[in-house]
N, C-alpha and C positions, 0 to 999 in steps of 0.2 A: 270614246265616250268622254265627256267633260268630267273633270275631277275637281272637287272643292277642297282647297288647301285649308289648313287650320292655323289659328293663332295660338302661340303659347299662352298658357294660363298661369297666372300668379294668384294664389289664394290670398284673400284679405287678411291683414294682421291687426289685432287689437292691442293697444298700448295701455299699460298700467303705470302711472307716473311715480308711485311711491317707492323710491329706492334710496339707499344711503350713499351719499357722494362726498368725497374729499377732493380738494384741488389745491395745487400750489404751482407757482411760477418762480423760477430763480432769476428771471430777467430783471435788470435794474428798473425798467420802466413799465413793461407789460405785466399787469398783476391779475390774479384770479382769486375770488373770494366766494365761498359757499354761502348761500342764503337759504334758510330752511333746511330741508333734507336733500332736495334734488335739483336745486338751481345754482348756477354759477354765474357770477358777474365778472366779466373780463373788461379791463380798462387799460388804456395806454398803448403806445406803439413800441414794439420791441427794439432794443438797441443791440443786443447780443454782444456787448462789450464788457461783460463781467469776467471773473477769473476763469470760469468754466463756460462751456457752450450753453446757451439758453434753451430751456425747454418748458413746456407746459405739461404737468403730470396730473392725471385724474384717476382716482380710485372709485370704482363703482361696485358696491356690494362686495368689497374685498378684492376685486380684480383691477389691477393697475395697468394703465396705458399711458404713454407719453408721446408728445409730438415736438419736433424741433422748432425753434423760433429763430428765424433769420432776421437780420437787421431790416427794419421797416415793416415787419409783420404786424398787421392791425388786428384788433379784437375779432372782426368779422372773418378775417383770413384764418385766425387761430380756431375759431368755431368750425369752419369748413374742414380744417385738418382733423380736429377732434372728432367730428361727425363720422369720418371715415375710419378712425382708429378705435372706436368703441368696441368692446367685446361683443361677440355674437349674442343676439337676444336683447340688445339695448339700442335705443335710438336717441338722437339729440335734436331738439327743435328750438328754433329761435323765438323767444318770447317777446323781446323788445330790442330795438337797435336805434341809436342816435343817428339822425340824418345829417351827418357831417363826416368828412374824411377822418378815419381813425376813431370814430365814436365808439363808446362803450356798448356792449351787448349783454343781454341776459339769456342764458341757455338753460333749458330744462332737459334733464336726463330721464328717460322712461324705460321701463321694462316691457318687452313685447311678449304677448302670449303666443301660444302655438295657434296656427290656423284652425278655425272652427271646422270640424268634420261633419258633413251633412249625412243624415241617416237616409241613404238613397233607397234602402229596401222599403221605405214607407211610400215611395212614389208608386202609384198603381200601374199594373201592366195592361189595363184597359180602361177607357173612359167613355162616357156617353154625353151627347149634347144635341139638341135640335133634331131629335128623331133618328140619330145614327150613333155608331160607336167607332172607336179607333184603338188600334193596338200596334205594337212595333216588333218587328223581327229583324235580327241583325246576323250577318255572317262576316267573319273577320279572318283575313289570311295574310301570311308573310311569304314573300318570294325568296326562297333560299336556293334557287337554282344556281349552278356554277356560273361564275363570271367575275369581273372585277368588282371588288368591294361589295359583295352581296348584301351585307348588313346595312349598307347605306341606302338600299332601296326602301321606299316607303312601304308601310303596312296599309293595306287597303281594306275598306269595309263597304259592304252592300247593305243598306238599311232601308227597310220597306215599312211605310205607314199604310195600314189597310183597315177596312171596316165595311159594315153593311148598313144600308139606309132603310127607312120605313117605306112600305108599299112599293118595293122593288126600285126605289129611287136611289141611285148611287150617291154616296156622300161626297162632299167637296172638302178637301183638307187644305189648310194654309199653314205650312210648316215654317216657323220663323227661325228655329235654331235646333241644333243637337248639342248635347253635352255628354262627355264620355267619362265614366267613373270606374274606378278599380274596385273589384270585389274585396270585401274584408276591411280595407282601410277607409273606403268612401272617398278616396282622393280624387279630386277633379283633375283630369289630365288634359282636357281640351274642350274648347267651345267653338262650334262651327256655326257661324251666322250666315243667314240667307243661303242655305245649301242649294245646289243646282239639281233640278229634277232631270233624271236620265231616262226614265220609263214610267208610263202611266197606263194602267189596264182597267177596263170596266166590263162587268158581266153580271147580269141578273141582280141588279141592286147592290153589287159589290164593287169596290174600287180599291186599287193599290197603287201607291206612288213610291217609286224606288229612287234612292239617292246613292251616289258613289262618293265615298269620302276617303281622304288620304290622311293617315295618322303618322306620328313620329316613328322613325326607324328604330329608336332605342326603347320602344315599348317592351315590357317584360313578357316574353313569349310563354312563360309558365303560369301566368295569371289569367283570370277571367274579367270581362268588362261588360258593363251595361250601357246602352245608348238611350238617353232621355230626350224625347222630342217635346218641343213646345209647339203645339198645334191648335188651330181652331177647327171646328167642325161645322160646316154649313153656316159660316159667318159668326160662330160663337166666339166668346172671349178665349184667347189661348190658354191651354191648360197643359200640365205635364203628364206624360205617359212614357213608360220605359219598356225596354226589351228585357227578356230574361238574361242572366249573365251568360256570356258566350266565350269559349276559348279562342285562342289564336291558332288557326290551322296552318300547317306548314306545307308549302309547295316546293318540291325538290325537282 
């Protein structure tokens, strides 16, 4: 059977710019000056020929980081180094930069919020449209049979979208994607776009479409998960419908 692989998901992060920043450079030529609360203007090209090795030091909300400055380091290069060195939970963005070699730059430091957690429980477990309904059932299992690197084997899911149509007319589903969420935290673990259909059955106005999905092998086997389908019914606009939370079954 064909298996649809997934892409890792990275939750969106919101930035709040108002932080308190301090900055200094001990280099004879490359200088750093704070403007306002959260912006740093960096000018000049580093020479690194002072009494001690040159560095650019920045303190963000009391957390200090520093980056070394080699001879010839430009403001833009200093910004790139600073961007990687910031404490966890902060980001640096380039607000302006002169279009010339070694031109000055203005950098803004921002605080990042935690990813927004979606209340998945509010997504319905059944929906109706165009004279038919749709619901989702899922079965999740991990292959723990003896063999080399058993936990590197993927976790598989069988997900079925089914429903009943009006006047014994079986509905048609158009599933655009599945999303997998963890129970309790609402954490989005995976998005499966354009899943491949592996089986379709029709009987007395009922229809079921089954998909086989592959999930990351590092999924927590002690938690439960829900599968949210984005599907149209008989040509309707896609809507979300989810399965009940299901455990990971172990196959030995």
